[in-house]
C-alpha positions in Angstrom: -96.7 -40.2 -29.2 -93.9 -39.2 -27.1 -93.3 -35.7 -25.6 -90.0 -35.5 -27.6 -91.7 -36.2 -30.8 -94.3 -33.4 -30.0 -91.5 -30.8 -29.5 -91.2 -28.2 -32.2 -88.8 -29.1 -35.0 -85.6 -27.0 -35.0 -82.0 -27.2 -36.1 -80.8 -28.3 -32.8 -83.4 -31.0 -32.2 -82.6 -32.4 -35.7 -78.9 -32.5 -35.1 -79.3 -34.0 -31.8 -81.2 -36.7 -33.1 -78.8 -37.3 -36.0 -76.0 -37.5 -33.4 -77.9 -40.1 -31.4 -78.7 -42.1 -34.6 -74.9 -41.8 -35.8 -73.9 -44.4 -33.1 -76.5 -47.0 -34.4 -76.1 -46.6 -38.2 -72.9 -44.7 -38.8 -72.2 -41.9 -41.3 -73.1 -44.0 -44.5 -76.4 -45.1 -42.9 -77.5 -41.6 -41.8 -79.7 -40.0 -44.3 -82.3 -37.1 -44.0 -85.0 -39.8 -44.6 -83.7 -41.9 -41.7 -83.6 -38.9 -39.3 -87.2 -37.8 -40.5 -88.5 -41.3 -39.7 -86.9 -41.1 -36.2 -88.5 -37.7 -35.7 -92.1 -38.7 -37.1 -92.0 -36.2 -39.8 -91.8 -36.2 -43.6 -88.3 -35.8 -45.1 -89.1 -32.6 -46.9 -89.7 -31.0 -43.4 -85.9 -31.2 -42.7 -85.2 -29.2 -45.9 -86.7 -26.1 -44.2 -83.7 -26.4 -41.9 -81.0 -27.9 -43.8 -80.6 -27.6 -47.6 -78.6 -30.9 -47.9 -76.6 -33.6 -45.8 -73.5 -31.4 -45.7 -75.5 -28.5 -43.8 -76.8 -31.1 -41.3 -73.2 -32.4 -40.9 -72.1 -28.7 -40.2 -74.8 -28.5 -37.6 -73.8 -31.9 -36.1 -70.1 -30.7 -35.7 -71.1 -27.6 -34.1 -73.2 -29.4 -31.7 -70.3 -31.7 -31.1 -68.3 -28.8 -30.3 -70.7 -27.2 -27.9 -70.9 -30.4 -25.9 -67.1 -30.7 -25.8 -66.5 -27.4 -24.3 -69.7 -27.1 -22.1 -68.6 -26.2 -18.6 -64.9 -26.4 -19.5 -62.6 -23.6 -18.5 -59.3 -22.7 -20.2 -56.4 -22.4 -17.6 -55.0 -19.0 -18.2 -51.6 -20.3 -16.6 -51.1 -23.0 -19.4 -48.0 -23.0 -21.3 -48.6 -23.3 -25.2 -47.5 -26.9 -25.0 -50.0 -27.7 -22.0 -52.7 -25.8 -23.8 -52.1 -27.8 -27.1 -51.9 -31.1 -25.3 -55.2 -30.5 -23.5 -57.0 -29.3 -26.5 -56.2 -32.3 -28.8 -56.6 -34.7 -26.2 -60.1 -33.4 -25.5 -60.9 -33.3 -29.1 -59.9 -37.0 -29.6 -61.9 -37.9 -26.6 -65.0 -36.0 -28.0 -64.7 -37.5 -31.5 -64.4 -41.1 -30.0 -67.9 -40.6 -28.5 -69.6 -41.1 -31.9 -69.3 -43.7 -34.5 -67.6 -41.9 -37.3 -67.1 -38.9 -35.3 -64.0 -37.9 -36.9 -65.6 -38.0 -40.3 -68.4 -36.0 -39.3 -66.3 -33.3 -37.7 -63.5 -33.3 -40.7 -64.1 -30.5 -43.1 -67.4 -29.3 -41.2 -68.1 -25.5 -41.0 -69.4 -24.2 -37.7 -72.9 -22.8 -38.0 -72.4 -20.2 -35.1 -69.6 -18.3 -33.6 -69.3 -20.2 -30.2 -65.8 -21.4 -31.1 -64.6 -17.9 -31.2 -64.1 -17.4 -27.6 -61.9 -20.5 -27.3 -60.0 -19.6 -30.5 -59.3 -16.0 -29.3 -57.9 -17.2 -26.1 -55.7 -19.8 -27.6 -54.3 -17.3 -30.3 -53.6 -14.9 -27.6 -51.7 -17.5 -25.6 -49.7 -18.5 -28.5 -48.9 -15.2 -29.8 -47.8 -14.0 -26.1 -45.5 -17.0 -26.0 -43.8 -15.8 -29.1 -45.5 -17.2 -32.1 -46.7 -15.0 -34.8 -50.3 -15.0 -35.7 -49.5 -17.1 -38.8 -47.3 -19.5 -36.8 -50.0 -19.9 -34.3 -52.5 -20.8 -36.8 -50.2 -23.4 -38.6 -49.1 -25.0 -35.4 -52.9 -25.5 -34.5 -53.9 -26.6 -37.9 -51.1 -29.2 -37.9 -52.0 -30.5 -34.5 -55.8 -30.6 -35.4 -55.0 -32.3 -38.8 -52.9 -35.0 -36.8 -55.7 -35.5 -34.3 -58.5 -35.8 -36.8 -56.5 -38.0 -39.0 -55.4 -40.3 -36.1 -59.1 -40.7 -35.0 -60.3 -41.5 -38.4 -57.8 -44.4 -38.8 -58.5 -45.3 -35.2 -62.2 -45.5 -35.8 -61.6 -47.5 -39.0 -60.4 -50.2 -36.6 -62.7 -49.4 -33.8 -65.8 -47.6 -34.8 -66.6 -47.3 -31.1 -64.3 -47.9 -28.0 -65.9 -51.4 -27.2 -66.0 -52.4 -30.9 -63.4 -53.7 -33.3 -63.9 -54.4 -36.9 -63.3 -57.8 -38.4 -60.0 -58.2 -40.3 -57.9 -56.2 -37.7 -56.5 -59.2 -35.8 -52.8 -58.5 -35.3 -51.8 -62.0 -34.7 -53.5 -63.2 -37.9 -51.9 -60.2 -39.8 -48.5 -61.2 -38.5 -49.1 -64.8 -39.6 -50.0 -63.6 -43.2 -46.9 -61.4 -43.4 -44.7 -63.9 -41.9 -42.0 -63.5 -44.8 -41.8 -59.9 -44.2 -40.7 -59.9 -40.4 -40.5 -56.1 -39.8 -44.0 -55.5 -41.6 -45.4 -58.3 -39.5 -44.0 -57.0 -36.1 -45.1 -53.3 -36.8 -48.8 -54.4 -36.6 -48.9 -54.0 -33.0 -47.5 -50.5 -33.4 -50.2 -49.6 -35.7 -53.4 -51.3 -34.6 -53.1 -51.6 -30.9 -52.7 -49.4 -27.8 -54.2 -46.3 -29.6 -54.0 -44.0 -26.3 -50.2 -44.5 -26.1 -49.7 -43.9 -29.8 -51.8 -40.8 -29.8 -50.0 -39.5 -26.8 -46.5 -40.1 -28.4 -47.7 -38.6 -31.9 -49.0 -35.5 -30.2 -45.6 -35.2 -28.3 -43.8 -35.4 -31.6 -46.0 -32.8 -33.1 -45.6 -30.4 -30.2 -41.8 -30.9 -30.0 -41.7 -30.4 -33.8 -43.7 -27.1 -33.6 -41.3 -25.7 -30.7 -38.3 -26.8 -32.7 -39.5 -25.3 -36.2 -40.6 -21.9 -34.8 -37.9 -21.7 -32.0 -40.5 -21.1 -29.2 -39.7 -23.6 -26.4 
C-alpha cells in the first residue's frame, strides 16, 4: 500500500483525490464510490466528511480557488479595469485546468474564508474608484457569470485544452448549413479561437460596466 493511501483521511485529501480523478472521469463519472475506491476505503467513510456530492463539490471548488490564488499578489496600483481583466483571465485559466472545471465551480459555496482577503481588496479598489458597494458587487457578478458561462461552453467543445469533442468540426458544420450562409460562416466565431473570443468578450463586459455606471 502506498504512503498516500496510508495517510489520514481528511477533507483536503478527499477533495484533492476528487480533483485528480475529475480529469480522468469527468463530473458525471465522479462519485463518492469512485473516490472511495481510489482512496482504498469504503464509501461510508467519506460521509464522515461530506454529507453528499454537493458538499464535496463545494470543497473541490474551495481547493481550486486556493490553488488559483496561491502565491499570487494583487497589485495595489491596478485600475479597476486592470484588476477585473486579471481576475477573470486567471479564473478562466484555472477552470480550464480541470475537466468540467466550470461546472464544478459554478454554484459552489466556499467552505472557508480564504476568499475574503481578495474580495475585500477588490471591493475596496472598486469603491475607491467611484463604484457604490452594490455596483461593485454587480459588476463583478456580471464578469464572473460571463467567465464561468464562457468556460462551460468552451469545455463543452474542448473538455481539456488538448481534446475536442466529436461533432464540433467547423467545416462539416458549414457544409450542413450551406443553405444558411451566415449561420454557416459564424461557426468559426463560436467554436474556434477561444482565447481571442474570451478577451473580446471580457473587454465588452468591462467597457459596458464603465459606461453603465459612469466610472471610466
